[in-house]
N, CA, C, O and the ligand as a Tripos MOL2 file, in Angstrom:
@<TRIPOS>MOLECULE
protein
  281   279    71     0     0
PROTEIN
NO_CHARGES

@<TRIPOS>ATOM
      1 N         -20.0190  -32.9760    1.8900 N.3       1 MET1
      2 CA        -19.4300  -31.8470    1.2450 C.3       1 MET1
      3 C         -18.4690  -31.1560    2.1600 C.2       1 MET1
      4 O         -18.7160  -31.0130    3.3580 O.2       1 MET1
      5 N         -17.3770  -30.7310    1.5930 N.am      2 SER2
      6 CA        -16.3680  -30.0020    2.4030 C.3       2 SER2
      7 C         -16.7760  -28.4920    2.4860 C.2       2 SER2
      8 O         -17.2360  -27.8800    1.5220 O.2       2 SER2
      9 N         -16.5820  -27.9880    3.6310 N.am      3 THR3
     10 CA        -16.8190  -26.5780    3.9170 C.3       3 THR3
     11 C         -15.4650  -25.8050    3.9490 C.2       3 THR3
     12 O         -15.4280  -24.6060    4.2240 O.2       3 THR3
     13 N         -14.3950  -26.5120    3.6680 N.am      4 ARG4
     14 CA        -13.0770  -25.8380    3.7040 C.3       4 ARG4
     15 C         -13.0030  -24.7670    2.6540 C.2       4 ARG4
     16 O         -13.6300  -24.8480    1.5980 O.2       4 ARG4
     17 N         -12.1790  -23.7050    2.9890 N.am      5 LYS5
     18 CA        -12.1120  -22.6380    2.1020 C.3       5 LYS5
     19 C         -11.2910  -22.9550    0.9350 C.2       5 LYS5
     20 O         -11.4260  -22.3270   -0.1150 O.2       5 LYS5
     21 N         -10.3700  -23.9860    1.0860 N.am      6 LYS6
     22 CA         -9.5450  -24.2510   -0.0400 C.3       6 LYS6
     23 C          -9.8200  -25.7410   -0.4000 C.2       6 LYS6
     24 O          -9.7400  -26.6020    0.4760 O.2       6 LYS6
     25 N         -10.1230  -26.0300   -1.6020 N.am      7 GLY7
     26 CA        -10.4410  -27.3730   -1.9570 C.3       7 GLY7
     27 C          -9.1940  -28.1280   -2.4480 C.2       7 GLY7
     28 O          -9.2220  -28.8410   -3.4510 O.2       7 GLY7
     29 N          -8.2030  -27.9560   -1.7640 N.am      8 ILE8
     30 CA         -6.9240  -28.5790   -2.1950 C.3       8 ILE8
     31 C          -6.5960  -29.6920   -1.1900 C.2       8 ILE8
     32 O          -6.8160  -29.5110    0.0080 O.2       8 ILE8
     33 N          -6.0690  -30.8490   -1.6560 N.am      9 GLN9
     34 CA         -5.8840  -31.9350   -0.8100 C.3       9 GLN9
     35 C          -4.4370  -32.0380   -0.2150 C.2       9 GLN9
     36 O          -3.9490  -33.1130    0.1350 O.2       9 GLN9
     37 N          -3.7960  -30.8450   -0.1290 N.am     10 PHE10
     38 CA         -2.4100  -30.9160    0.4240 C.3      10 PHE10
     39 C          -2.3220  -30.1860    1.8170 C.2      10 PHE10
     40 O          -3.2070  -29.4040    2.1630 O.2      10 PHE10
     41 N          -1.2920  -30.4470    2.5590 N.am     11 LYS11
     42 CA         -0.9910  -29.7710    3.7070 C.3      11 LYS11
     43 C           0.5170  -29.3710    3.5160 C.2      11 LYS11
     44 O           1.2300  -29.9740    2.7140 O.2      11 LYS11
     45 N           0.9780  -28.3170    4.2940 N.am     12 ALA12
     46 CA          2.2730  -27.8730    4.1430 C.3      12 ALA12
     47 C           3.1700  -28.1500    5.3370 C.2      12 ALA12
     48 O           2.7590  -27.9820    6.4850 O.2      12 ALA12
     49 N           4.4040  -28.5790    5.0600 N.am     13 CYS13
     50 CA          5.3410  -28.7790    6.1100 C.3      13 CYS13
     51 C           5.6740  -27.4070    6.7140 C.2      13 CYS13
     52 O           5.9240  -26.4430    5.9900 O.2      13 CYS13
     53 N           5.6740  -27.3390    8.0390 N.am     14 VAL14
     54 CA          5.9000  -26.0550    8.6390 C.3      14 VAL14
     55 C           7.4230  -25.6700    8.6550 C.2      14 VAL14
     56 O           7.7710  -24.5040    8.8460 O.2      14 VAL14
     57 N           8.2420  -26.6060    8.4650 N.am     15 SER15
     58 CA          9.6880  -26.2220    8.3700 C.3      15 SER15
     59 C          10.3120  -25.9660    7.0580 C.2      15 SER15
     60 O          11.2430  -25.1730    6.9220 O.2      15 SER15
     61 N           9.7750  -26.6660    6.0650 N.am     16 CYS16
     62 CA         10.3490  -26.4160    4.7530 C.3      16 CYS16
     63 C           9.3150  -26.1190    3.6540 C.2      16 CYS16
     64 O           9.6500  -25.9850    2.4770 O.2      16 CYS16
     65 N           8.0190  -26.0210    4.0930 N.am     17 ARG17
     66 CA          6.9580  -25.5800    3.1970 C.3      17 ARG17
     67 C           6.6180  -26.5800    2.0430 C.2      17 ARG17
     68 O           5.8580  -26.2200    1.1430 O.2      17 ARG17
     69 N           7.1550  -27.7940    2.0560 N.am     18 THR18
     70 CA          6.8440  -28.7400    1.0440 C.3      18 THR18
     71 C           5.3620  -29.1470    1.2280 C.2      18 THR18
     72 O           4.8750  -29.3740    2.3350 O.2      18 THR18
     73 N           4.6870  -29.2220    0.0710 N.am     19 LEU19
     74 CA          3.3170  -29.7070    0.1250 C.3      19 LEU19
     75 C           3.2520  -31.1770    0.0000 C.2      19 LEU19
     76 O           3.8420  -31.7630   -0.9080 O.2      19 LEU19
     77 N           2.5200  -31.8060    0.9290 N.am     20 VAL20
     78 CA          2.3450  -33.2770    0.8670 C.3      20 VAL20
     79 C           0.8460  -33.6240    0.9360 C.2      20 VAL20
     80 O           0.0040  -32.7660    1.1970 O.2      20 VAL20
     81 N           0.5600  -34.8400    0.7070 N.am     21 ASP21
     82 CA         -0.7510  -35.3000    0.7460 C.3      21 ASP21
     83 C          -1.2970  -35.2050    2.1690 C.2      21 ASP21
     84 O          -0.5130  -35.3510    3.1060 O.2      21 ASP21
     85 N          -2.4940  -34.9890    2.3740 N.am     22 ARG22
     86 CA         -3.1580  -34.9280    3.7810 C.3      22 ARG22
     87 C          -2.7520  -36.1880    4.5830 C.2      22 ARG22
     88 O          -2.4750  -36.0830    5.7770 O.2      22 ARG22
     89 N          -2.7170  -37.2580    4.0050 N.am     23 GLU23
     90 CA         -2.4950  -38.4950    4.7500 C.3      23 GLU23
     91 C          -0.9880  -38.6140    5.2110 C.2      23 GLU23
     92 O          -0.7120  -39.3910    6.1250 O.2      23 GLU23
     93 N          -0.0750  -37.9110    4.6380 N.am     24 ALA24
     94 CA          1.3130  -38.1330    4.9470 C.3      24 ALA24
     95 C           1.5830  -37.8130    6.4160 C.2      24 ALA24
     96 O           1.0260  -36.8670    6.9730 O.2      24 ALA24
     97 N           2.4270  -38.6010    7.0150 N.am     25 GLN25
     98 CA          2.8330  -38.4700    8.4170 C.3      25 GLN25
     99 C           4.1240  -37.7050    8.5540 C.2      25 GLN25
    100 O           4.3190  -36.9440    9.5020 O.2      25 GLN25
    101 N           5.0030  -37.9150    7.5960 N.am     26 VAL26
    102 CA          6.2920  -37.2910    7.7520 C.3      26 VAL26
    103 C           6.6590  -36.6210    6.4280 C.2      26 VAL26
    104 O           6.3710  -37.1200    5.3400 O.2      26 VAL26
    105 N           7.3270  -35.4330    6.5830 N.am     27 CYS27
    106 CA          7.7510  -34.7650    5.3290 C.3      27 CYS27
    107 C           8.8320  -35.4980    4.6420 C.2      27 CYS27
    108 O           9.8690  -35.8230    5.2190 O.2      27 CYS27
    109 N           8.5590  -35.7770    3.3010 N.am     28 PRO28
    110 CA          9.5890  -36.5450    2.5530 C.3      28 PRO28
    111 C          10.8540  -35.6600    2.2840 C.2      28 PRO28
    112 O          11.8940  -36.1970    1.9030 O.2      28 PRO28
    113 N          10.7770  -34.4310    2.4610 N.am     29 ASN29
    114 CA         11.8640  -33.5520    2.2050 C.3      29 ASN29
    115 C          12.7960  -33.3120    3.4200 C.2      29 ASN29
    116 O          14.0190  -33.3810    3.2970 O.2      29 ASN29
    117 N          12.2140  -33.0400    4.5460 N.am     30 CYS30
    118 CA         12.9740  -32.6590    5.6950 C.3      30 CYS30
    119 C          12.8080  -33.6080    6.9320 C.2      30 CYS30
    120 O          13.5580  -33.5610    7.9070 O.2      30 CYS30
    121 N          11.7560  -34.4700    6.8010 N.am     31 GLY31
    122 CA         11.5250  -35.4270    7.8990 C.3      31 GLY31
    123 C          10.7020  -34.8670    9.0570 C.2      31 GLY31
    124 O          10.4750  -35.5580   10.0500 O.2      31 GLY31
    125 N          10.2310  -33.5440    8.9240 N.am     32 SER32
    126 CA          9.4010  -33.0400    9.9630 C.3      32 SER32
    127 C           8.0420  -33.7150   10.0680 C.2      32 SER32
    128 O           7.5660  -34.2700    9.0780 O.2      32 SER32
    129 N           7.4160  -33.6880   11.2050 N.am     33 LYS33
    130 CA          6.0350  -34.1970   11.3690 C.3      33 LYS33
    131 C           5.0520  -33.1240   11.6100 C.2      33 LYS33
    132 O           3.9000  -33.4050   11.9410 O.2      33 LYS33
    133 N           5.4300  -31.9700   11.4680 N.am     34 GLU34
    134 CA          4.5430  -30.8300   11.7960 C.3      34 GLU34
    135 C           4.0330  -30.1810   10.4050 C.2      34 GLU34
    136 O           4.8060  -29.7620    9.5430 O.2      34 GLU34
    137 N           2.7770  -30.1590   10.3180 N.am     35 PHE35
    138 CA          2.1330  -29.6360    9.0180 C.3      35 PHE35
    139 C           1.0630  -28.6580    9.4190 C.2      35 PHE35
    140 O           0.5670  -28.6320   10.5450 O.2      35 PHE35
    141 N           0.7360  -27.8580    8.4330 N.am     36 THR36
    142 CA         -0.3870  -26.9440    8.6230 C.3      36 THR36
    143 C          -1.2200  -26.9830    7.3350 C.2      36 THR36
    144 O          -0.6850  -27.1380    6.2370 O.2      36 THR36
    145 N          -2.5080  -26.8430    7.4930 N.am     37 GLU37
    146 CA         -3.4050  -26.7790    6.3210 C.3      37 GLU37
    147 C          -3.7510  -25.3660    5.9740 C.2      37 GLU37
    148 O          -4.4660  -25.0960    5.0090 O.2      37 GLU37
    149 N          -3.2240  -24.4450    6.7920 N.am     38 ASP38
    150 CA         -3.4520  -23.0160    6.5300 C.3      38 ASP38
    151 C          -2.2960  -22.4270    5.6810 C.2      38 ASP38
    152 O          -1.3830  -21.7860    6.2020 O.2      38 ASP38
    153 N          -2.3720  -22.6580    4.4230 N.am     39 TRP39
    154 CA         -1.2850  -22.1050    3.5460 C.3      39 TRP39
    155 C          -1.9370  -21.5990    2.3270 C.2      39 TRP39
    156 O          -3.1010  -21.9070    2.0710 O.2      39 TRP39
    157 N          -1.2100  -20.8060    1.5360 N.am     40 SER40
    158 CA         -1.6660  -20.2700    0.3630 C.3      40 SER40
    159 C          -0.5830  -20.1220   -0.7480 C.2      40 SER40
    160 O           0.5760  -19.8040   -0.4820 O.2      40 SER40
    161 N          -1.0260  -20.3680   -1.9910 N.am     41 GLY41
    162 CA         -0.0670  -20.1670   -3.1200 C.3      41 GLY41
    163 C           0.7830  -21.4280   -3.2870 C.2      41 GLY41
    164 O           1.3130  -21.9560   -2.3090 O.2      41 GLY41
    165 N           0.9060  -21.8940   -4.4880 N.am     42 ILE42
    166 CA          1.7670  -23.0510   -4.7380 C.3      42 ILE42
    167 C           2.8720  -22.5630   -5.6440 C.2      42 ILE42
    168 O           2.6340  -21.7960   -6.5780 O.2      42 ILE42
    169 N           4.1080  -23.0190   -5.3590 N.am     43 ILE43
    170 CA          5.1930  -22.8620   -6.2860 C.3      43 ILE43
    171 C           5.6180  -24.2570   -6.6660 C.2      43 ILE43
    172 O           5.9200  -25.0860   -5.8070 O.2      43 ILE43
    173 N           5.6400  -24.5190   -7.9940 N.am     44 ILE44
    174 CA          6.2220  -25.7670   -8.4250 C.3      44 ILE44
    175 C           7.7260  -25.4480   -8.7820 C.2      44 ILE44
    176 O           8.0150  -24.7230   -9.7340 O.2      44 ILE44
    177 N           8.6050  -25.9940   -8.0150 N.am     45 ALA45
    178 CA         10.0110  -25.6950   -8.3370 C.3      45 ALA45
    179 C          10.5060  -26.8410   -9.2800 C.2      45 ALA45
    180 O          10.6060  -28.0080   -8.9020 O.2      45 ALA45
    181 N          10.8010  -26.4150  -10.5130 N.am     46 ILE46
    182 CA         11.3990  -27.3680  -11.4220 C.3      46 ILE46
    183 C          12.8890  -27.1530  -11.5870 C.2      46 ILE46
    184 O          13.6700  -28.1020  -11.6670 O.2      46 ILE46
    185 N          13.2640  -25.8920  -11.6370 N.am     47 GLU47
    186 CA         14.6870  -25.5770  -11.6440 C.3      47 GLU47
    187 C          14.9380  -24.5640  -10.5660 C.2      47 GLU47
    188 O          15.0340  -23.3760  -10.8730 O.2      47 GLU47
    189 N          15.0570  -24.9800   -9.2600 N.am     48 PRO48
    190 CA         15.0520  -24.0360   -8.2050 C.3      48 PRO48
    191 C          16.2670  -23.1950   -8.2580 C.2      48 PRO48
    192 O          16.2710  -22.0440   -7.8220 O.2      48 PRO48
    193 N          17.3560  -23.7970   -8.8210 N.am     49 GLU49
    194 CA         18.6690  -23.0010   -8.8980 C.3      49 GLU49
    195 C          18.4560  -21.7470   -9.7440 C.2      49 GLU49
    196 O          19.0920  -20.7310   -9.4600 O.2      49 GLU49
    197 N          17.6290  -21.7580  -10.7280 N.am     50 SER50
    198 CA         17.4830  -20.6290  -11.6500 C.3      50 SER50
    199 C          16.2360  -19.8160  -11.4450 C.2      50 SER50
    200 O          15.8510  -19.0120  -12.2940 O.2      50 SER50
    201 N          15.6030  -20.0330  -10.3050 N.am     51 SER51
    202 CA         14.3640  -19.3460   -9.9950 C.3      51 SER51
    203 C          14.5350  -18.3110   -8.9810 C.2      51 SER51
    204 O          14.9260  -18.6040   -7.8510 O.2      51 SER51
    205 N          14.2650  -17.1220   -9.3240 N.am     52 GLU52
    206 CA         14.3390  -15.9680   -8.3560 C.3      52 GLU52
    207 C          13.4270  -16.2450   -7.1650 C.2      52 GLU52
    208 O          13.8340  -16.1430   -6.0070 O.2      52 GLU52
    209 N          12.1830  -16.5970   -7.4810 N.am     53 LEU53
    210 CA         11.1590  -16.8440   -6.4590 C.3      53 LEU53
    211 C          11.6410  -17.9960   -5.4970 C.2      53 LEU53
    212 O          11.5100  -17.8860   -4.2780 O.2      53 LEU53
    213 N          12.1710  -19.0380   -6.0560 N.am     54 ALA54
    214 CA         12.6340  -20.1550   -5.1820 C.3      54 ALA54
    215 C          13.7100  -19.7450   -4.2800 C.2      54 ALA54
    216 O          13.8170  -20.2320   -3.1540 O.2      54 ALA54
    217 N          14.5430  -18.8270   -4.7630 N.am     55 ARG55
    218 CA         15.6260  -18.3290   -3.9430 C.3      55 ARG55
    219 C          15.0970  -17.4710   -2.7420 C.2      55 ARG55
    220 O          15.4860  -17.5780   -1.5790 O.2      55 ARG55
    221 N          14.1650  -16.6180   -3.2040 N.am     56 THR56
    222 CA         13.5400  -15.7830   -2.1590 C.3      56 THR56
    223 C          12.8620  -16.5840   -1.0500 C.2      56 THR56
    224 O          12.8770  -16.2390    0.1310 O.2      56 THR56
    225 N          12.2650  -17.6800   -1.5200 N.am     57 LEU57
    226 CA         11.5370  -18.6000   -0.4970 C.3      57 LEU57
    227 C          12.4300  -19.6090    0.0990 C.2      57 LEU57
    228 O          11.9730  -20.4480    0.8740 O.2      57 LEU57
    229 N          13.7270  -19.5750   -0.2310 N.am     58 ASN58
    230 CA         14.6730  -20.4660    0.3600 C.3      58 ASN58
    231 C          14.4210  -21.9000   -0.0160 C.2      58 ASN58
    232 O          14.5800  -22.7980    0.8110 O.2      58 ASN58
    233 N          14.0080  -22.1430   -1.3200 N.am     59 ILE59
    234 CA         13.7060  -23.4150   -1.7470 C.3      59 ILE59
    235 C          14.9450  -24.0390   -2.5550 C.2      59 ILE59
    236 O          15.4170  -23.4560   -3.5310 O.2      59 ILE59
    237 N          15.3620  -25.0770   -2.1540 N.am     60 THR60
    238 CA         16.5090  -25.6100   -2.7840 C.3      60 THR60
    239 C          16.4130  -26.9440   -3.5770 C.2      60 THR60
    240 O          17.3070  -27.3910   -4.2960 O.2      60 THR60
    241 N          15.1950  -27.5170   -3.3450 N.am     61 GLY61
    242 CA         15.0200  -28.7820   -4.0910 C.3      61 GLY61
    243 C          13.7570  -28.7520   -5.0200 C.2      61 GLY61
    244 O          12.8680  -27.9170   -4.8510 O.2      61 GLY61
    245 N          13.7200  -29.6360   -5.9450 N.am     62 LYS62
    246 CA         12.5730  -29.6890   -6.7850 C.3      62 LYS62
    247 C          11.3470  -30.1150   -6.0350 C.2      62 LYS62
    248 O          11.4440  -30.9070   -5.0970 O.2      62 LYS62
    249 N          10.1940  -29.6160   -6.4160 N.am     63 GLY63
    250 CA          8.9380  -30.2320   -5.7320 C.3      63 GLY63
    251 C           7.8930  -29.0610   -5.7540 C.2      63 GLY63
    252 O           7.9430  -28.0680   -6.4790 O.2      63 GLY63
    253 N           6.9770  -29.3580   -4.8560 N.am     64 ARG64
    254 CA          5.7710  -28.4860   -4.7270 C.3      64 ARG64
    255 C           5.8120  -27.8580   -3.3710 C.2      64 ARG64
    256 O           5.8800  -28.5370   -2.3470 O.2      64 ARG64
    257 N           5.7660  -26.4980   -3.3770 N.am     65 TYR65
    258 CA          5.8670  -25.7700   -2.1160 C.3      65 TYR65
    259 C           4.7170  -24.7990   -1.8910 C.2      65 TYR65
    260 O           4.1330  -24.3120   -2.8590 O.2      65 TYR65
    261 N           4.3780  -24.5080   -0.6450 N.am     66 ALA66
    262 CA          3.4140  -23.4490   -0.3230 C.3      66 ALA66
    263 C           4.1920  -22.1360   -0.3390 C.2      66 ALA66
    264 O           5.3060  -22.1000    0.1840 O.2      66 ALA66
    265 N           3.6910  -21.1150   -0.8820 N.am     67 VAL67
    266 CA          4.3130  -19.8170   -0.8830 C.3      67 VAL67
    267 C           4.2220  -19.1490    0.4930 C.2      67 VAL67
    268 O           5.1670  -18.5230    0.9730 O.2      67 VAL67
    269 N           3.1120  -19.3000    1.0680 N.am     68 LYS68
    270 CA          2.9090  -18.6240    2.3970 C.3      68 LYS68
    271 C           2.1730  -19.5640    3.3360 C.2      68 LYS68
    272 O           1.1850  -20.2090    2.9840 O.2      68 LYS68
    273 N           2.6870  -19.6050    4.5050 N.am     69 LEU69
    274 CA          1.9750  -20.2990    5.6170 C.3      69 LEU69
    275 C           1.2520  -19.3180    6.4440 C.2      69 LEU69
    276 O           1.8480  -18.3050    6.8110 O.2      69 LEU69
    277 N           0.0070  -19.5240    6.7760 N.am     70 GLU70
    278 CA         -0.8070  -18.5830    7.5830 C.3      70 GLU70
    279 C          -0.3900  -18.6020    8.9920 C.2      70 GLU70
    280 O          -0.9560  -17.8810    9.8130 O.2      70 GLU70
    281 ZN          9.5950  -30.4430    5.3580 Zn       71 ZN71
@<TRIPOS>BOND
     1     1     2 1
     2     2     3 1
     3     3     4 2
     4     3     5 am
     5     5     6 1
     6     6     7 1
     7     7     8 2
     8     7     9 am
     9     9    10 1
    10    10    11 1
    11    11    12 2
    12    11    13 am
    13    13    14 1
    14    14    15 1
    15    15    16 2
    16    15    17 am
    17    17    18 1
    18    18    19 1
    19    19    20 2
    20    19    21 am
    21    21    22 1
    22    22    23 1
    23    23    24 2
    24    23    25 am
    25    25    26 1
    26    26    27 1
    27    27    28 2
    28    27    29 am
    29    29    30 1
    30    30    31 1
    31    31    32 2
    32    31    33 am
    33    33    34 1
    34    34    35 1
    35    35    36 2
    36    35    37 am
    37    37    38 1
    38    38    39 1
    39    39    40 2
    40    39    41 am
    41    41    42 1
    42    42    43 1
    43    43    44 2
    44    43    45 am
    45    45    46 1
    46    46    47 1
    47    47    48 2
    48    47    49 am
    49    49    50 1
    50    50    51 1
    51    51    52 2
    52    51    53 am
    53    53    54 1
    54    54    55 1
    55    55    56 2
    56    55    57 am
    57    57    58 1
    58    58    59 1
    59    59    60 2
    60    59    61 am
    61    61    62 1
    62    62    63 1
    63    63    64 2
    64    63    65 am
    65    65    66 1
    66    66    67 1
    67    67    68 2
    68    67    69 am
    69    69    70 1
    70    70    71 1
    71    71    72 2
    72    71    73 am
    73    73    74 1
    74    74    75 1
    75    75    76 2
    76    75    77 am
    77    77    78 1
    78    78    79 1
    79    79    80 2
    80    79    81 am
    81    81    82 1
    82    82    83 1
    83    83    84 2
    84    83    85 am
    85    85    86 1
    86    86    87 1
    87    87    88 2
    88    87    89 am
    89    89    90 1
    90    90    91 1
    91    91    92 2
    92    91    93 am
    93    93    94 1
    94    94    95 1
    95    95    96 2
    96    95    97 am
    97    97    98 1
    98    98    99 1
    99    99   100 2
   100    99   101 am
   101   101   102 1
   102   102   103 1
   103   103   104 2
   104   103   105 am
   105   105   106 1
   106   106   107 1
   107   107   108 2
   108   107   109 am
   109   109   110 1
   110   110   111 1
   111   111   112 2
   112   111   113 am
   113   113   114 1
   114   114   115 1
   115   115   116 2
   116   115   117 am
   117   117   118 1
   118   118   119 1
   119   119   120 2
   120   119   121 am
   121   121   122 1
   122   122   123 1
   123   123   124 2
   124   123   125 am
   125   125   126 1
   126   126   127 1
   127   127   128 2
   128   127   129 am
   129   129   130 1
   130   130   131 1
   131   131   132 2
   132   131   133 am
   133   133   134 1
   134   134   135 1
   135   135   136 2
   136   135   137 am
   137   137   138 1
   138   138   139 1
   139   139   140 2
   140   139   141 am
   141   141   142 1
   142   142   143 1
   143   143   144 2
   144   143   145 am
   145   145   146 1
   146   146   147 1
   147   147   148 2
   148   147   149 am
   149   149   150 1
   150   150   151 1
   151   151   152 2
   152   151   153 am
   153   153   154 1
   154   154   155 1
   155   155   156 2
   156   155   157 am
   157   157   158 1
   158   158   159 1
   159   159   160 2
   160   159   161 am
   161   161   162 1
   162   162   163 1
   163   163   164 2
   164   163   165 am
   165   165   166 1
   166   166   167 1
   167   167   168 2
   168   167   169 am
   169   169   170 1
   170   170   171 1
   171   171   172 2
   172   171   173 am
   173   173   174 1
   174   174   175 1
   175   175   176 2
   176   175   177 am
   177   177   178 1
   178   178   179 1
   179   179   180 2
   180   179   181 am
   181   181   182 1
   182   182   183 1
   183   183   184 2
   184   183   185 am
   185   185   186 1
   186   186   187 1
   187   187   188 2
   188   187   189 am
   189   189   190 1
   190   190   191 1
   191   191   192 2
   192   191   193 am
   193   193   194 1
   194   194   195 1
   195   195   196 2
   196   195   197 am
   197   197   198 1
   198   198   199 1
   199   199   200 2
   200   199   201 am
   201   201   202 1
   202   202   203 1
   203   203   204 2
   204   203   205 am
   205   205   206 1
   206   206   207 1
   207   207   208 2
   208   207   209 am
   209   209   210 1
   210   210   211 1
   211   211   212 2
   212   211   213 am
   213   213   214 1
   214   214   215 1
   215   215   216 2
   216   215   217 am
   217   217   218 1
   218   218   219 1
   219   219   220 2
   220   219   221 am
   221   221   222 1
   222   222   223 1
   223   223   224 2
   224   223   225 am
   225   225   226 1
   226   226   227 1
   227   227   228 2
   228   227   229 am
   229   229   230 1
   230   230   231 1
   231   231   232 2
   232   231   233 am
   233   233   234 1
   234   234   235 1
   235   235   236 2
   236   235   237 am
   237   237   238 1
   238   238   239 1
   239   239   240 2
   240   239   241 am
   241   241   242 1
   242   242   243 1
   243   243   244 2
   244   243   245 am
   245   245   246 1
   246   246   247 1
   247   247   248 2
   248   247   249 am
   249   249   250 1
   250   250   251 1
   251   251   252 2
   252   251   253 am
   253   253   254 1
   254   254   255 1
   255   255   256 2
   256   255   257 am
   257   257   258 1
   258   258   259 1
   259   259   260 2
   260   259   261 am
   261   261   262 1
   262   262   263 1
   263   263   264 2
   264   263   265 am
   265   265   266 1
   266   266   267 1
   267   267   268 2
   268   267   269 am
   269   269   270 1
   270   270   271 1
   271   271   272 2
   272   271   273 am
   273   273   274 1
   274   274   275 1
   275   275   276 2
   276   275   277 am
   277   277   278 1
   278   278   279 1
   279   279   280 2
@<TRIPOS>SUBSTRUCTURE
     1 MET1         2 RESIDUE 1 A MET
     2 SER2         6 RESIDUE 1 A SER
     3 THR3        10 RESIDUE 1 A THR
     4 ARG4        14 RESIDUE 1 A ARG
     5 LYS5        18 RESIDUE 1 A LYS
     6 LYS6        22 RESIDUE 1 A LYS
     7 GLY7        26 RESIDUE 1 A GLY
     8 ILE8        30 RESIDUE 1 A ILE
     9 GLN9        34 RESIDUE 1 A GLN
    10 PHE10       38 RESIDUE 1 A PHE
    11 LYS11       42 RESIDUE 1 A LYS
    12 ALA12       46 RESIDUE 1 A ALA
    13 CYS13       50 RESIDUE 1 A CYS
    14 VAL14       54 RESIDUE 1 A VAL
    15 SER15       58 RESIDUE 1 A SER
    16 CYS16       62 RESIDUE 1 A CYS
    17 ARG17       66 RESIDUE 1 A ARG
    18 THR18       70 RESIDUE 1 A THR
    19 LEU19       74 RESIDUE 1 A LEU
    20 VAL20       78 RESIDUE 1 A VAL
    21 ASP21       82 RESIDUE 1 A ASP
    22 ARG22       86 RESIDUE 1 A ARG
    23 GLU23       90 RESIDUE 1 A GLU
    24 ALA24       94 RESIDUE 1 A ALA
    25 GLN25       98 RESIDUE 1 A GLN
    26 VAL26      102 RESIDUE 1 A VAL
    27 CYS27      106 RESIDUE 1 A CYS
    28 PRO28      110 RESIDUE 1 A PRO
    29 ASN29      114 RESIDUE 1 A ASN
    30 CYS30      118 RESIDUE 1 A CYS
    31 GLY31      122 RESIDUE 1 A GLY
    32 SER32      126 RESIDUE 1 A SER
    33 LYS33      130 RESIDUE 1 A LYS
    34 GLU34      134 RESIDUE 1 A GLU
    35 PHE35      138 RESIDUE 1 A PHE
    36 THR36      142 RESIDUE 1 A THR
    37 GLU37      146 RESIDUE 1 A GLU
    38 ASP38      150 RESIDUE 1 A ASP
    39 TRP39      154 RESIDUE 1 A TRP
    40 SER40      158 RESIDUE 1 A SER
    41 GLY41      162 RESIDUE 1 A GLY
    42 ILE42      166 RESIDUE 1 A ILE
    43 ILE43      170 RESIDUE 1 A ILE
    44 ILE44      174 RESIDUE 1 A ILE
    45 ALA45      178 RESIDUE 1 A ALA
    46 ILE46      182 RESIDUE 1 A ILE
    47 GLU47      186 RESIDUE 1 A GLU
    48 PRO48      190 RESIDUE 1 A PRO
    49 GLU49      194 RESIDUE 1 A GLU
    50 SER50      198 RESIDUE 1 A SER
    51 SER51      202 RESIDUE 1 A SER
    52 GLU52      206 RESIDUE 1 A GLU
    53 LEU53      210 RESIDUE 1 A LEU
    54 ALA54      214 RESIDUE 1 A ALA
    55 ARG55      218 RESIDUE 1 A ARG
    56 THR56      222 RESIDUE 1 A THR
    57 LEU57      226 RESIDUE 1 A LEU
    58 ASN58      230 RESIDUE 1 A ASN
    59 ILE59      234 RESIDUE 1 A ILE
    60 THR60      238 RESIDUE 1 A THR
    61 GLY61      242 RESIDUE 1 A GLY
    62 LYS62      246 RESIDUE 1 A LYS
    63 GLY63      250 RESIDUE 1 A GLY
    64 ARG64      254 RESIDUE 1 A ARG
    65 TYR65      258 RESIDUE 1 A TYR
    66 ALA66      262 RESIDUE 1 A ALA
    67 VAL67      266 RESIDUE 1 A VAL
    68 LYS68      270 RESIDUE 1 A LYS
    69 LEU69      274 RESIDUE 1 A LEU
    70 GLU70      278 RESIDUE 1 A GLU
    71 ZN71       281 GROUP 0 **** ****
């Protein structure tokens, strides 16, 4: 049993906040190899060009992003 506070199987890229599978070694979005599992909130960017939140978070591509890194 997991004792993690979040039962989500993703980790977040520290440079672009893309959420990737825990097993991923390299961020598919920016190529970074630094990840954190301390993140909160998910934004699914479908039309980042027309999303206020995506703009605020500096998201330019479609995908799954963490709203906040701890
Ligand atoms: Zn990245």
